[in-house]
N, C-alpha and C positions, 0 to 999 in steps of 0.2 A: 691660322689654318683651320678654317671653319668648314671646309669642303669635306663631305663624307664620300666614301666610294660610290654611293648610290647617285651622287650628283655628277659623277664623271660619266662620259659616254662609254659604251661597251668597248669601243676601240681603244680609248684612253686606258681603261682598266687592263685590256689585253697587253698593251704596250708597257704599262707599269709593271705588270707581272713578269713580262719578259726581262725588263731591266732589272727588277729585283732578284730574278733568278740568275743574273750574271750573263745573260745572252748579249751578243753583240748586236749593233743596229742591223747589220746584214742578216744575222740569224733570225731576228724578230721579223724583218721584212719578208724573208723567205717563208717563214711559218704562217704569216698573216696574208701572204700574197699581195703585198703592197710595196711601194718603193722605199728605199732607205731614206730618201728625202721626206716622205710622208711620216715615217717613224720619227725622224728628227723633229718634225713639226709637232707631232703628238707629244713628244718629250718636252718641247718648249712650252706647250700649252699646259702640261702637267706642272712644270716648274712654276708657271705663273698662277695657275688655279690653286695650287697647294702652298704657295709661298715657300717653296723649297728650291734650293739652288745647287744641289749636288746629288749625284747618284746615290751616295750613302744615305742621304735624307729620304730619297724615294724608297729605298729598300726598307728603312726603319718604318716609314709610313705603311708600306705593304704588309709588313709583319704585324704592326700594331693593329691594323684593321682586318687582319685575318685573310688577306688575299694570298699569302703564301705561308707555309709552315717552315719552321726551323727544326732541323733534325736534332 
């Protein structure tokens, strides 16, 4: 997992943050004004780029890299 958050696109970071915050694909799509299919595509690209294969891993990544804060 060599990819830093800076190497992700802005949209990939936005989708990653939404996922890490526990939002549904539909909630993320509505917030970003894109289709659910586009959100799913971004999620797939995140899995590939980060070599992570589950939502929990994306959440850990977002916390580790300071994209979200844990209360």
